[in-house]
NUMAR-271179 format. One record per residue (C-alpha): residue number from 1; residue in one letter; x, y, z. Coordinates in pm, 1 decimal. Layout:
% residues N
  pos  code        px        py        pz
  NUM     a         X         Y         Z
...
% end
This chain:
% residues 108
  pos  code        px        py        pz
    1     m   -1473.2    1462.6    1917.0
    2     f   -1153.1    1295.8    1795.5
    3     k   -1031.1     972.5    1953.2
    4     l    -652.4     937.5    1949.7
    5     v    -575.3     573.1    1870.9
    6     p    -337.4     402.6    1629.5
    7     a    -516.8     429.3    1296.4
    8     t    -552.3     149.4    1046.2
    9     f    -782.3     169.2     748.6
   10     k    -865.7     -49.8     449.2
   11     h    -896.7      74.7      91.5
   12     e    -942.1     -98.6    -240.4
   13     v    -641.5     -18.2    -458.5
   14     t    -644.4     -44.0    -836.4
   15     i    -325.2    -176.7    -990.0
   16     k    -263.5    -115.2   -1358.3
   17     v     -85.7    -431.9   -1469.3
   18     p     107.1    -382.4   -1794.9
   19     v       1.3    -607.5   -2083.0
   20     d      80.5    -595.4   -2454.3
   21     g     -59.5    -272.1   -2591.4
   22     g    -179.5    -127.7   -2260.9
   23     f    -269.7    -240.7   -1913.8
   24     e    -525.2    -443.8   -1722.7
   25     k    -687.1    -303.3   -1407.9
   26     q    -680.5    -538.4   -1109.0
   27     t    -769.4    -461.6    -748.4
   28     i    -649.4    -561.5    -403.4
   29     d    -765.8    -459.2     -57.6
   30     v    -487.5    -290.9     134.3
   31     t    -501.2    -233.2     508.6
   32     y    -278.9      62.4     588.2
   33     i    -130.7     194.7     909.7
   34     a    -142.0     574.1     940.3
   35     l     209.9     663.8    1048.3
   36     p     281.3     964.5    1269.7
   37     i     438.4    1258.5    1087.0
   38     s     760.7    1223.0    1289.1
   39     e     806.6     863.8    1178.1
   40     t     716.1     948.2     818.2
   41     e     973.5    1227.1     803.8
   42     e    1239.9    1003.2     954.3
   43     l    1182.5     728.1     697.8
   44     l    1163.5     964.5     401.9
   45     e    1478.4    1160.7     489.0
   46     g    1691.5     892.0     331.7
   47     d    1725.6     767.0     -20.6
   48     r    1534.7     502.6    -212.7
   49     d    1578.7     259.4      76.1
   50     g    1391.7     505.3     297.6
   51     m    1096.9     503.0      56.9
   52     k    1093.8     121.8      50.7
   53     a    1100.4     110.4     431.8
   54     y     819.5     367.0     440.6
   55     v     592.3     162.3     213.2
   56     r     667.3    -159.8     403.8
   57     k     575.9      22.0     725.5
   58     i     243.2     169.3     604.4
   59     v     113.9    -164.7     471.3
   60     h     -40.2    -381.3     740.7
   61     r    -168.5    -640.9     494.3
   62     m    -304.4    -694.9     143.4
   63     d    -599.4    -920.6      65.9
   64     g    -743.8   -1044.9    -259.9
   65     v    -418.0   -1174.2    -405.0
   66     i    -434.2   -1496.7    -605.1
   67     g    -158.3   -1715.3    -740.5
   68     e    -107.6   -1862.6   -1086.0
   69     d    -337.2   -2150.7    -987.7
   70     d    -617.0   -1900.1    -906.6
   71     e    -598.8   -1991.1    -536.3
   72     v    -607.6   -1713.5    -275.6
   73     l    -262.5   -1650.7    -128.9
   74     e    -232.9   -1615.2     248.1
   75     w     -77.8   -1291.9     370.7
   76     n     271.7   -1329.5     514.4
   77     n     606.4   -1148.1     509.4
   78     d     728.7   -1332.1     199.8
   79     l     417.4   -1235.0       4.6
   80     a     456.2    -874.2     123.8
   81     r     815.7    -860.5      -0.7
   82     q     721.3   -1024.5    -329.8
   83     l     429.3    -786.8    -395.7
   84     l     613.3    -469.4    -296.7
   85     d     904.2    -565.9    -521.3
   86     v     676.9    -531.8    -825.9
   87     p     706.7    -168.2    -946.6
   88     f     343.2    -119.6   -1048.0
   89     v     218.7    -272.7    -720.3
   90     f     457.9     -59.0    -514.4
   91     t     345.3     258.9    -691.6
   92     a     -27.0     176.9    -667.1
   93     v      -2.5      95.3    -295.8
   94     l     186.7     417.3    -221.7
   95     d     -55.4     623.6    -433.1
   96     g    -351.3     461.1    -252.7
   97     y    -213.0     565.5      85.7
   98     r    -143.3     921.2     -25.9
   99     t    -488.5     952.2    -183.1
  100     a    -659.6     825.9     133.5
  101     l    -472.3    1073.2     353.6
  102     n    -528.3    1362.5     113.5
  103     e    -901.2    1289.9      88.3
  104     a    -927.0    1277.5     467.5
  105     r    -749.8    1612.9     488.5
  106     v    -971.6    1772.0     221.4
  107     k   -1296.7    1644.5     377.9
  108     n   -1204.4    1782.6     720.9
% end
């Protein structure tokens, strides 16, 4: 039996942070919101701004982010904007969402 409720789910996402000569793997826990297909299509019809809006909409929160002083940063809108403005974070978060949905589809 399937229960129709707004779906949120948490996944660990690996971010490949560029460093001299390669990259360093770091992880964050991302809580996603599973958007309805109609809303997804509407957001993705546009240009690059549509993709940005889409990613902002699917991310409920990110945990496990630390600052330069090694202190855990509290989740808020400013931190969300700052993180999603980093290209390799943006890509990893989007890929994590797509992978989670594709795996759910394949397993069913």
